[in-house]
N, C-alpha and C positions, 0 to 999 in steps of 0.2 A: 504494500500500499504506499502511496506517495505521502511523504511527510507534509503536513500543513505548516506554512511559514507565516509569521507575522501576527498571529492572534494568541493572546495569553491563554494558558490552559483552562482558566476558569470561565472563559467566554466562548460563545458559539463561533461558527466560522465567519459570520458577518460582524463579529464584535459585540453580539448581544448577549448579556448574561444568561446562562442556562441554569435552570433549577436542577439540582441533583436529585437522584432517585430517592434519597433519604429525606429530602425537604418536604415538609407537610403541605406546602402550597398555601395560597391565600385564603382558602375556604375551609381549611381543616378544623378550625375551632368552631365551626358552625355559624360564626357571625358573618357579616357582610364586609368584604374588604373595601378599603378606601380606594378611590380612583387611582391614586398613586401606586398603591400596592398591586392593584390589578395590572397596571401598565408595566411595573417593574418585573412582574411575572410573565410579561409578554402578552397579557390579555387585557384588552381595553373594555371598559363598561359600555353598556348601551348608552349612547350619548343622548342629550336632550333633543328637543325638536330640531329637525334638519333646517338648514338655511333654505329660505323660500318655501316653507312648509305648506303655504297655501297654493303652491304651484302644482306642476304636473305629477300626479301620482304620489306625492309625498304625504305621509301621515305618520304620526308617532304611533308605532304599533303597540307600545306598552308603557304608558307614562307612569304607572304606579309601581311596577315590580322592580326589585333591586338586583335580582340575580344577574350574573354576567353570562350572556348567551354564548360566549366563546368557550366556557367551561362545558365539557360534554354533558354532565348530569344536569346542570342548570339549563343547558341549551334545549334538552328534550322537554324539560318542564316549561321553558319559555315558549317553545314551539306549540306545545299542547295548549297553553294559555291563549296563544294567538288563534289557533285553529278552532277554539271554542268560542271565539268572539263573533258577534253578529256580522261583522264585515266579511269574515272568512266563511260564515255559514252560507253566504250567497254563492260561493264557489263550489264546484264539484270536488269530490274527494281526491281524485288524482291531481287535479289542478292545485288544490290546497297543498298536496304533498310536494309538487314541483316548486311551488312558490315558497313555501314556509319551511319544509323539513326534508327536502330531497337528500341533503348531505348528512343527516343525522345517522350516526353509526357507520358511515362510509369513510374510507381512507383513500387519499389520492397522493400521487407523487409527481414531481416535475423534474426533468433533467434537460441539460443542453448538450448537444453532441455535434461532432464535426467541426468545421471552421466556424469561428465566432462571427457574429454580426451585430452591429449597433441596433439596439432595440430589444435584444434578448432579455436584458434586465427588466425592462418595462413589462415584458410578457411574463417573466417569473413572478414579478410583483403582483400582476393582475390575477394570475392563476392562484397564487397563495392567498391573496385577500378574498377573492371570490369564493374559494373553497372554504375558508374560515367563516365567511359571511353566511353560507348556506348550512353551516353546522358540521362540516366534514373535518377530519384530521388531515392536515397537509404536511407532506414530507418533502424536503429538498434533498436531491441526490447530487452529491458533489462529484466532479471529474467525469461526468457523462456515464457512458456504459461501463467504463472501467470501475467507477464507484459503485455501480449497480452490481457488478460481478463480485467485487471485493467486499462489499457490505461494511459492517462495523460503523465507525464514525463517519463514513461517507454518506450515510442515510440518517438525517436528523429531522425531527419534527420541527416545523416552522411555527412562529407566532406572528401576530400582526406586525410587530416591530422588527421582525427578522428582515423584512424587505423594505424597511424605511430608508429613504434618501438614496435609493439606487436607480431611480427612473432616469436620471440625467447621466448615468455612467455608461461608457462604451464597453464593449466586450461582454463577458458574462461573469458575475461575481461568484457563481457556484462552479465555475470551471468547466472545461470541455476537453475531452481527450479521445483520440482515435484508439479503439480497443479491438485487438485481434482476438482476444479470448471470447468476446461476445459472438464472433462469427462461427464459433464451434458450439456443438450441443452441450459440451461439458460446461462452457462458460454460461450459457443460457440456463442450464440447470442450477448453477450457483446463484444466478440472478433471481430465478423463480423462488428459490429457498429464502433468499434475503427479503423479497417482497412479502412472502407469506408470513415470515416471522414478525413483520410489522403490520400485518393485516391489510396490505395494500393490493387492491384489485382494479385500480384506475390509474392509468399512466399517461401523462402528457409529455410528449417528446418534442423538443424544439431543435430543429436541425434541417439538413438537406435531404435529398431523395434517398441517399444511402442509409442515413440514420433512420428515416421513416420506414424504409423497406425492411430493415433489421427489426424494427418494432413490430411490424406486421407478421414476420416469421415467428417472433417470440409469442405473439398472440395466438397464432395458428397452432403452435406446439404446446401451448400452456397446459392443456388437459393431460397430454402424455408426459410432460415434465413433472406434474404433480403426482401422477401414478408412479413414476420412477422414484420420486422422493419417498413415497409410501413404501415401495419395495425395499428401498435402502434404509428404511426405519427412521428417516429424518423428520417425517411428519406423520400424523395419524390419518386414517381414512376420514374421520370426522372433519379434520382440518381441510383435507382435500375437497370434501363436499362443500364446506362453507365458502371456500374461495375458488370455486370451480370455474369461474369465468373471469378473464382479464379484458377490460375495456381499454382501447387505445385511441388517443386523439393526437394528431400531429399539428404543429405550427411550423410553417416553413421559414427557417432562418437561413438566408443565403443572399449575399450581396449581388450575386450574378443574375438574379431573377430568372433562373433557368428551370423552374418547376412549372410544367404546363398545367393549365387550368386555373391558375391564380393570376390576378391582375398584377399584384405587387407582393413580393416576399419581404420579410423583416430584414432590414439592413440595406435594401437597394437604394432607397431615397437618400440615406445618409452617405452611402458610398458615392452617389452622384454629387452630393454637396462637396465631398473632399476633392473629387475630380475637377469640378468647376472652379473651386478655389485655386487649384494649381493652374488650370488653363487661364484664368483671369490674371494671375500673377505672371505667368509666362508670356502672355500677350504683350504686357508693357515692356518687358526686356527685349522681346523679339522685335517690336516696333522700333525700339531705340537703335538696334544694331542691324536692322533689316535681315533678320535671321529666319530660317525655316526650322521648326521644331517637330520632331517625331515623338508622339506621346504614346507609350504602351500602357494599356489598362488591363485589368483582370478580365477573364472570360475565356477559359480554356476551351469550353465547348459551346458557349453562348455569347453572342455579341451584343447583348442588351446594353451593358454599360457603355461600350464603345459607340453604339448607334445613338443612344440618347444624349450622350455628352457631345457627339458630333453635331447633332441637331440643335443642341442648346448653345453651342459655341460658333456655329457656322463654319465648321472645319472645311478645309479645301479638299481633303481626300479621306476616305474611310475604308478600313479593311475589317470585315467580320467573317467568322467561319461559315455562317449560313449562306453567304453569297460571295464566293470567291470572284475576283475580277476576271474578265475575259483574257484570253491569250493576247499578248502584246500590250498589256496594261501599262508596262513601264513607259512606253512611248506616249500613251494618252495622258498619264499622270504628269509627266514632265512638261508636256505641251500645255496642260491646264495651269500648272504652277507658274510657268513662264508667262502665260497670258495674263494671269492675275497680277503679276509684278509689273507687266507692261502698262496696266491700267492705273498704276499709281499705288498699289498696295505695298506696304513695307514689311509684310510678314506672310508666312504660310504655316498653317497648322495641319498636320497629318495625324490622324488617330488610328491606332492599330490595336485590335484585341490580341491578347497573347496567343490565342489559338488560331490566328489567321492562316489561311492556306490558299494555294492557287487552285486552278481547275483540276489539277492532277494530284491533289492531296499533298503537295510539297509545302512545308511551312514557309511563310513569309515573315521574316524577322525585322525588327525595328532597325537593326544595324545594316541589313541589306538595303532597306529603303533609304537610309541616310547616305550610304556609299553611292547609291544610284543617283540621288539628287546632286551630290557633290560632283560626281563624275560627269553627268550630263549637263548640268546647269551652272555648276560652279558656285552655288549658293552656300553661304555659311550656315551649316546645318548641325543641330545638336539633337541628341536622344535623351528623353526623360522617361524612365521606367518608374511608374507610380508604386507598384508593389503593395506592400501591406499597409501603406498609408491609407488606402481605401477602406480598410477594415477598422481603422482607428478613429478616435475622436468621439465626441458626444453625439448621441442620436439626434436626428432632426425631429421637428415637431410631428411631421407625418408618421415617422416610425414609432414615436412614443404613443401616439393616439391609436395607430394601427395595431400595435402590439397589445395595448391595454384592451382594446375592443376584442381582438382575437383571443386573448387570454381569458376574458370573462366568458366568451362564447364556448371556449374549449371546456370549461368546467360544466357549463349547462349541457354540452354534448355528452360528456362522460356520465353525468347523472341521469340523463334521459336514455342512455344506451341500454339495449337489451342483448341477450346472447345472439340474436339474429341480426343485430345492427352491424354492418361492415365497419372496419376501421376507417376513420374519416380524417380529412384535413380541413381545418377551419381556414377559410380564405376570404378575400375581399372581392366583391363584384360590384363595380360602381362604388357607392358608399354604403353598401349593405354587406353584412356578414352572411356567408353561405357555408354549407358543409358539403365537401366533395368526397366521394369514395377514394380512399388513399391509393389503391392499386390501379384504378382507372387513370389517375394523374401520373403515376409512375410509368404505366405502360405507354402513354402518349409521349412522355419525356424520353423514353427509350426509343420510340418511333422516330423522334426528331434526329437523334444520333444515328439511327440506322439509315435514314434518308440521306444524311450528310455523308456517311461512309459509302453509300451507293451512288453518290454524286447526283441525287435528286434534290437539287438545291432549292428550286422554287417550292417544292412540296415542304421542305424543311421550314421555310419562312412561313408558309401557311399554317403548319402545325404549331409554330410558336404562338399563334393567335392573331386575330385581326388587328389588334393595337400595334403589335410588332411590325406587321406588314405595312400598316399605314405610316408608321414612323419611317420605315425604309423608303416608301414611295415619296413622302414629303421631303425627306432629306435629298433625294435625287432631283426633285423638282426645284428646290431652292438653292442648292449648292452652286450651281453654274447656270449662267444665263441661257434661257431657251428663246431662240428667235421664233416669234410667232409666224406661222406660214402666211397668214393674212391678217390685215387690220380689221377690227370689229366695228370701228366707227362709233363705239360707245365711249362715253366719258364718265369716269368714276372719281368721286372725291372722298378723302379720308380726313377725319378730324378727331381731336380728343376733347372731352368735356369733363368738368368737375375737378375734384382733387386728384393730384398725380397718384398713380399706383404702379408698382413694379410689374413689368411684363407688357405695359402699353407699347413700348418701342418694338418689342418682339412681334406683337400683333400687327403694328404698322408695317414693319419690314416684310413679313410674310404676305400681307395683303397686297402691298405694292408689287412685289415680285410675281405673285400669282396673277394679278391683274395684267401686268405687262406680258406674261406668258400666254394670256388669253387674247392678247391683241388689243387691249383697251388703252385709251389715253388715261393716265392716272394723275390726279391732282392731290396735293396735300394742302390742308388749310391750317394756318397757325392761329393759336389762341381761341379755339372753339367756335361756337356760333357767332361770337362777337367778331372774330376774325373773318368769318364768312360774310358778315354784314359789311365789314370794312374793305372787302376785296383782297384779303391777305391770302391769295390762292396762287400756287405755283405748280407747274408740271414737274414730275420727278422721273428719274430713270432707275434702272436696275442697281447701279453702283452708288446712287445717292444715299441708299439706306444701309450700305456696308458698315459693319461694326456696331450696329444698333442693338444687337441681341442682348448683350450683357449689361446695358446701361439702365440705371434706375431712372425714376421720374418720367418726364414726357419731353422728348426732343422737339415735338411740335408746339409745345406750350399748351396750357389748358386753363380755361376760366369757367366759372359757374354760371355765366350769363345764359338765360334761356331764350329761345327764339321769339317768344311773344313780345319781348321788349324791342325787337328790331326786325319784325317780320317782313316789312315791305322792302327793306334793304337786302335781306337774305334772298327774297324772291327775285330782285333785280340782278343780283350776282349769279343766281342759279341760271337765269336767262342768258346773262353775259357769257358765262363759261360753258353753257349748254350741259350742265350737270344732269345726268340721267340716273345716277345711283349714288347713294350717300352711305358710307360706313362710319358710324359713330362709336367711338371707343371711350367708355367712361362709366361713371357710377349712376346713382339714381337720377342725376340731372340729364344724363344721356338718354335714359329711358323716358323721362318726362318730356325732354326736348323733342324727341321723335314723335311722341304722342301728340304734342302740340302741333307739329308740322302736319301730321295725318289729319287732325281735326280741322286744320285750316285748308285742306284740299278743296272743300266746297267753295271757298272764297278765292283761292289762287290755283288755277289749273296747272301752273308751273310746278306745284308741289306733288303732282301725280307722277312721282318717280319711285324707284325701288329704294328702300331704306333697311338697314340692319344695324342692330346694337350689339356690340361685344361688351358684356358687363366687366368693368374694371374698377374695383374699389376695395379698399382694405376692410370696409365694413361688411361686405358680403350681404348686402341688403337689396339687391336688384331682383325683382320678380322674374321667373322664367328660367332660373338656373340654381343648382345646388352650390356651385362654387363660382365666385367672381375672381377675375384676374387680379393678382396682387394680394389677396387675402392670405395665401400661404407664406409669402415673404413677410407680411406683417406679423403673423403668428410666430414665425421663427425669430423675428426681431424682438417681440415682446417676451418670448420664452427665454432667449439668451440673457435679457436684462433681468428677468425673474430668477434665473439660475444664479446670477451673481448676487442678487439680493438675498436669496436663500442662504448662500454661502456666508454672507455678512451676518445674517441673523444666527446662523449656527455658531459662528465664532464668538459672537457677543453673548449668547445664551439669554433665555427668557425675553426674547424680543419678537414682536409681531409686526410685520410690514403690511400696510394697506396700499395696494398698487392700483392706480387708475388707468384704464385702457381707453382707447378711442373706439369709435363704432357708432356714434349717434345713439339712437334708441335700440339698435340691433346688438344683441349680446353675444354674437358668434365669436368675436375676437376674445372676449373675456372667458367664455366657456371653454373653447378649444385650448387656449393658453393655460387655463386652469387645469385641464386634464394632463397637458404636456408637462407641467411642472409639479403636479401633485399638490395643488392648492387646497387649503382647508375650506375655503368657501369662494364662490364667485357670484356676486350680486348682479342680476340683469333685469331689464325692464319687463321682459316677457314672462318671467317667473316671479310674481309679486311676493314681497316680503313685508313683514310688520316689525314693530318694535320688539315684540315677543320673540320673533325669530332672531333678531340681532342679539338680544339678551342670551338666548339659548346658545348662540355661537360663541359668545364670550365665555360662557360656562364650559363649553366644549374645549376651548383653547386653554382655559384655566386648568382643566383636568389634564390636558396634554402636557402642560408645563411641569407636571409632577412625574412625568416619565423621563427616559433618557433623551427624548427628542424635544429639546427646549427651544422651539422656534415655531413661528406661525406665518402663513402667507395667505392673505385675503385679497381677492381681485374685485374690482368694482368697475362696471361699465359706466362711462361718463354720464349717461342720462338714465341710469337705472331707476332713479327715484328723484322726484322733484325736491323733497325736503331732506332725505337722508343722503346728504352730500359726502364727499370724501372727508371734508373737514369735520362734519358731524360724526362720521364713523370713527375718526381719529379721537375725537373728544370722548365719545362713548366708550370705546375700547380702553382708552387711557384711564378713564375714571373707574370703570368696572374692574379693570385688571390691575389696579393700583396695588403694589406690594407683591404681585405675582409675576407680571410681565410689564415691560414698557412698550411703547408703540412708536412707529415711524410711518411716514407716508412717502409715496413716490408717484409722480405723475409722468407716465412714459411719453406722452405728447407725440410730436411729429417724427420722432425717430422711427415710429412704426410705419411711416410712409416712405422712408429713405432706404438707401442701401441698394446693392446689386440684387437683381431678381434671383430667386431660388431656381434650381433646375426645373421644378414643377411649373413655376410661372413662366419660365422661358419656353418650355415645350407646350404648355397650355395655350399661351398667347400665340405661338407659331401655328398650332393646329387650328385654333379658332379663326385666325386671320385667313388661312388657306380655305377652310370650309365656308366661311362667310363670303369670301370673294367668289368661290365657285357657285354658291347658291345665288348670289346676286347676278352672276353671269347668266345662269339659267333663267332667272326671272326677267332679265333684260330681253333675252331672246323671245320669251313667251309673250311679253307685253309690247313688242315692236310691231307696230301696225302703220301702214300708209306713211312710211318714212319717218316715224317718230315713236318715242316710248311713251305709253300712256298706261300707268299702273295705279289703280285706285281701289283694288280689291283689298280686303282685310289682310290677306296673307302676303301682301307686297311690302309690309313694314313689320319686321319681326325682331325679337330678341333671340340670339343664338345662345344656348347654354347646355350644360351637362345636367341631365335630369335622371337621377337614379343610375341607369346603366347606359343610356344612349344620349347622343348629341341631338338636341331638338331645336326646331325653330318655332317660336310661339308668337302669334300676332299681338302687337302691343295693345290693340283694342280689346282683345280677349283677356290679357293680363290686367287691364284696368279694373276688371270685376273682382280680382283677388288681391288688390293692392290697398294697403293702409297708407293713404297719402299724408295723413296728419303726422304719422310717425315715420314715414319714408321707408317702408319695408313691406314684404309680402305678408298676407294675413296668416298663412301657414308656413312654418319653417321646419325642415326635416331635422336640423341639428339639435332641436330641443330634446329629442330622444337621448342625446349624448349626456344630458345633465343627470340622468339616472346613474350612469357610469361614474361621473365626477363625484356624486354624493356617496355612492357605495364605496368607492376606493378611498374616500376621506373618512370612512367608518361612521357614517350616519345610518342608523337602522331605519330603512324605509321600505315600503311595500314594493314587491317585484311584480305586481299585477300588470304593469305596463311593459315589462321586459319582453321583447319579441325575439324568440329564438330564431336562428338561421335555419333555412330549409335545406334539405338534402337535394343537391342537384347532381346531374351526371355530366361527365366530360366526354364529348364526342367531337368528331370533326365538324359537325354542324354547329355545336355550341362554340367551338373555337373560332368559327368564321363570323360570329356576331361581334359588332363593334361595341365594346363595353365602356368606352371612354378613355381616360388618360391616366 
């Protein structure tokens, strides 16, 4: 067994004090332990009313009782008390069990295996806390399958505090190791014995396809392994009967995103962050010295990282294993690199996946490409191999939220599993959790490799999924100028409206280039609708938008002015420049502005042209889409600030920070940031709260200060309440917490709008720009009659957005019916369901009646061909 380094003998592996076997525990005397005693034992009391208790599905389940529901005996009594309540009586028996006591008497374990990936810790935290929350015993298995085979101290029961303060850490705090012993039956026999000794029959494995395949073999052999243990006299027949079935759920942790059937795997988004940070840094030095850089990224069998980073950086050339270049590629590449320099570019970026090959299966190395460029073109060329940098660093906000969501769903999948349920993988589809049969995913993943081995490369790309295929096609469309075979005679204009948001420039760039490739005359308008009224319109070419991808803010300039203030001048310039289609990129003002233009069509015939809105705002408050451009960058900016604030609070001890986020009335930014940083509370307008809720939160934090975790973080959306301002919360918390903790405030402000766009926003903006322009081109052709464009149907003015699993175009006149104009947001918002996760992981005992379990879906070639978003 590997020796553990760095932790005192009296503490657990994460540095949490462990109760010895001889210790009587906090409830031995028959009295009720104090909150501090419970927490020091690793068990927190049922907290008081949850924050926003009057909101969605929150109710105090048991305001009177004192027992700690995380103690097994008290938990059963607590659950029985709830199930006897009038609220629970309305539910069916099975549903009561699922919601209230599915985990009672059950034990589950979690391990990480294979290569580490950022976000694994967030998944471990979510599995642990969700398991404890539903009443199960939860065990952490250290060092992956090696720890499972060796047993002993490698398998330890977890408490709520065991996984505190790990959500922001990279890697995996419970360790990971590749284990040859587990590939043998003898190793799996030892592993089975170790699980049975702890009563564990539910296993959550976080790892790649090899780790998950091994888990499925283990599950398949489970019955025969127990029988062998009975024969060897290691367990009794009764024990074998009691633990006769093993449930397996997998979470895919792999930075390569190489597991078919899943939209995104844990760690992929964070790895893209590391790659883009390096590319952005290299771009500046390359421009200074007019250099060519060859960047090698991970991806031995899958080119996802290379493809998406090339798309997000506008790389000049790309090598991925799924689509080897045609014979003679050396000539084509050098020709294009030389062409780019001749047009004034001072650098070239070439991205190569480590598994890149040519059409004959021969590896293409980064050094070969470098020597080729030096020999043929004489450019100063350097190679940068990113290596394990891509695995390191803190997880991105997306990975933290994804891992938390998947970890909770994994526990529900384990508890709802039956002996007939196949081993499943919890995955993301759009913004929904789904369960996929493990071996179906593994089989399709193997089919990709087989297609590549047999040089069926087009099929390999299709098997990767429609999103991968679209990424590849869009990269090819935008990387190099396509000369349109014929001019379309259509004129298209693009402008930005509202506050700046990261990703706006990426959308403008892709829209401009797609419009040019369609043969249109493309105009850009500076300073929004006000600029259109003033005639700040200019025609642009392909290379005018070079280098825009990684830039934050708005290169075109943006203002909040709405069209109704200058309608006649706008109409005059529409006529002057013969604008037949308008692409508006911006926030709520963009949507409202296009709606005003549509409603003015009856007055001005010139406004009967095609219009499209690309939602771009950090507030994520535009109807017609689940995600607005720029919101991912804003969440990451807020998250990074909160990470530093938490670190400050941890160092100072007994300190609570109240952090104010932007977002107007929309609480998306506060909620998602709260999940990503493990906040104690997040106050938002959509989830009403009262003074009683605030008082309960203070009591919750007071109890928390009596544990080893003497810090608190509370988020408040800027317009969450008219009277309960950030200053009011500071005064309340300071007064009520006097002598227990002190308080500080921090207003994040406009730093949430700034910075370079995240990889998600760069790619999202790029794809929306392409799709919007292609849609507008189709509408222009449809509405062209008698030598002019006349478009006045409802579907000629739409908002493009990602809705659940698909990209959709929604007419602005239809969206008007579902918009709250007073508070500038949609009437229904999908992300409110995430607040359940935020509160549960902060240890507020709330009802699970609104928890929606993921559905089992199948992975086939047909499902892979469906566009599921980005």
